[in-house]
C-alpha positions in Angstrom: -46.8 22.7 65.2 -48.0 26.3 64.7 -45.9 29.4 65.4 -47.4 32.3 67.4 -46.0 35.8 67.0 -47.0 39.1 68.7 -47.3 42.4 66.9 -46.5 45.5 69.0 -47.9 47.8 66.4 -51.3 46.0 66.1 -51.7 44.6 69.6 -52.4 41.2 68.1 -51.2 37.6 68.1 -50.8 35.8 64.8 -50.9 32.1 64.3 -48.7 30.8 61.5 -49.1 27.2 60.2 -46.2 25.1 59.0 -47.6 25.7 55.5 -47.1 29.5 56.0 -50.8 30.4 56.4 -51.2 33.4 58.7 -54.3 34.2 60.7 -55.2 36.5 63.6 -55.4 34.5 66.8 -56.2 37.3 69.2 -56.3 41.1 69.1 -56.9 44.2 71.3 -53.9 43.8 73.6 -52.3 47.3 73.5 -48.6 46.9 72.7 -48.3 43.1 72.7 -44.8 41.9 73.5 -43.7 38.6 75.1 -45.8 35.5 74.9 -45.8 32.1 76.7 -48.1 29.1 76.8 -49.1 27.3 80.0 -49.5 23.5 80.1 -53.2 23.8 79.4 -52.6 25.7 76.1 -53.6 29.1 77.3 -51.5 31.9 75.8 -50.2 34.7 78.0 -49.2 38.0 76.5 -47.3 40.8 78.1 -48.2 44.4 77.3 -46.0 47.5 77.7 -48.5 49.0 80.0 -47.8 46.3 82.6 -50.8 44.1 81.8 -50.6 40.3 81.3 -53.4 39.0 79.1 -54.6 35.4 79.0 -56.0 34.1 75.8 -58.0 30.8 75.5 -56.4 27.9 73.7 -56.8 27.1 70.0 -59.9 25.0 69.5 -61.5 25.8 72.8 -64.8 27.6 73.4 -63.0 30.8 74.1 -60.4 30.7 71.4 -58.9 34.1 70.9 -61.0 35.6 73.8 -58.8 38.0 75.8 -58.9 38.3 79.6 -56.8 40.4 81.9 -54.8 37.9 84.0 -52.6 40.2 86.1 -51.4 43.8 86.2 -48.0 45.1 87.3 -47.6 48.7 88.3 -48.5 51.0 85.4 -44.9 52.2 84.8 -43.8 48.6 84.3 -43.7 47.1 80.8 -44.5 43.4 81.0 -42.2 42.3 78.3 -40.8 38.7 78.4 -42.6 35.7 79.8 -41.8 32.1 80.8 -43.5 29.4 82.8 -42.0 27.3 85.6 -43.1 23.7 86.0 -45.3 24.6 89.0 -47.4 27.0 86.9 -45.7 30.2 88.1 -45.3 32.8 85.3 -42.0 34.6 85.4 -42.0 38.1 83.9 -39.2 40.6 83.1 -40.0 44.2 82.6 -37.0 46.2 81.3 -36.6 49.9 82.0 -33.6 52.2 82.4 -33.2 51.3 86.1 -30.2 49.2 87.1 -32.1 47.5 90.0 -35.1 45.8 88.5 -36.9 42.6 89.6 -37.9 39.4 88.0 -41.6 39.0 88.8 -43.4 35.8 89.7 -47.2 35.5 89.0 -49.1 32.7 90.6 -51.9 30.9 88.7 -54.5 33.0 90.5 -52.8 36.2 89.3 -51.1 37.2 92.6 -47.8 38.9 91.8 -44.6 39.1 93.8 -41.0 40.0 93.2 -39.0 36.8 92.7 -35.5 38.2 92.3 -34.1 41.7 92.5 -31.0 43.5 91.3 -31.1 43.1 87.5 -30.3 45.8 85.0 -32.7 45.9 82.0 -33.8 42.3 82.2 -35.2 41.0 78.9 -35.5 37.5 77.4 -35.6 34.5 79.7 -35.6 30.7 79.6 -35.5 27.9 82.0 -33.5 24.7 82.1 -34.8 21.2 82.9 -33.9 21.5 86.6 -35.5 25.0 87.0 -32.6 27.4 86.8 -33.7 30.7 85.2 -31.5 32.4 82.5 -32.2 36.1 81.9 -30.6 38.4 79.4 -29.7 41.2 81.8 -27.0 43.1 83.7 -25.9 42.0 87.1 -23.5 44.2 89.2 -22.8 46.3 86.0 -21.9 43.3 83.7 -24.2 42.5 80.8 -25.0 39.0 79.4 -27.0 36.0 80.5 -27.6 35.8 84.2 -28.3 32.4 85.8 -30.7 32.4 88.8 -31.2 29.4 91.0 -34.8 27.9 91.2 -35.2 29.3 94.7 -33.8 32.8 93.8 -31.1 32.5 96.4 -28.3 33.1 94.0 -27.7 34.9 90.7 -24.5 34.9 88.6 -23.3 36.1 85.3 -23.3 32.9 83.2 -22.3 34.3 79.8 -20.9 37.8 79.2 -22.2 39.7 76.2 -23.0 43.4 76.0 -25.7 43.2 73.4 -27.6 40.1 74.4 -31.4 40.6 74.7 -32.8 37.0 74.5 -32.2 33.3 74.5 -33.9 29.9 74.1 -32.7 26.4 74.7 -32.7 24.0 71.7 -33.3 20.2 71.8 -29.6 19.3 71.4 -28.2 21.0 74.5 -27.4 24.1 72.6 -28.9 27.6 73.0 -29.8 30.3 70.6 -28.7 33.7 72.0 -30.0 36.9 70.4 -28.6 40.3 70.2 -30.4 43.2 68.4 -28.9 42.1 65.1 -27.6 38.6 65.4 -28.5 35.1 66.5 -25.8 32.9 68.0 -25.8 29.1 68.2 -23.9 28.1 71.3 -23.2 24.6 72.7 -23.9 24.9 76.5 -24.8 21.3 77.2 -28.0 22.4 78.9 -31.4 20.8 78.5 -34.1 23.4 78.4 -37.4 23.1 80.2 -39.8 21.2 77.9 -42.7 23.3 76.7 
């Protein structure tokens, strides 16, 4: 499978083949940050201006064509993205505030606050049953926050002052990222299949 990477400095998405060949998949997206694919192969890209772009799937008629999918308020940086099974796009937008939301964007682009009260929310991932894990602060404590699928409860799941991102691996483990280090942790959690 190909790897897709965003470039903040160039506002572009690059496609990297298993053989290491790099090509430009899409460009013209401001300060491109977080990326996520939906079940139809469309690529969604967050921009630091609060815009979420939608890019047509590889091999389609509109491959690499960029559309504005949704816009958060201009002061919000749409940064990290992940899809739920029902097609809702979850978005974190870190800033210096200690009371920030996790946004939910419906397939038609309607945006709402899904969960509030996070400090500098960044990377996020979902498990197989729909729990959401966010690198953030909750009640002044930093780490990985677990939020129930209905957003009724959030708890600090893993403490870690420098954690900024995570992903679940196929073996029940997770990769946790700080600004300088990747950690491999056995959590016995099955991640949401992409």
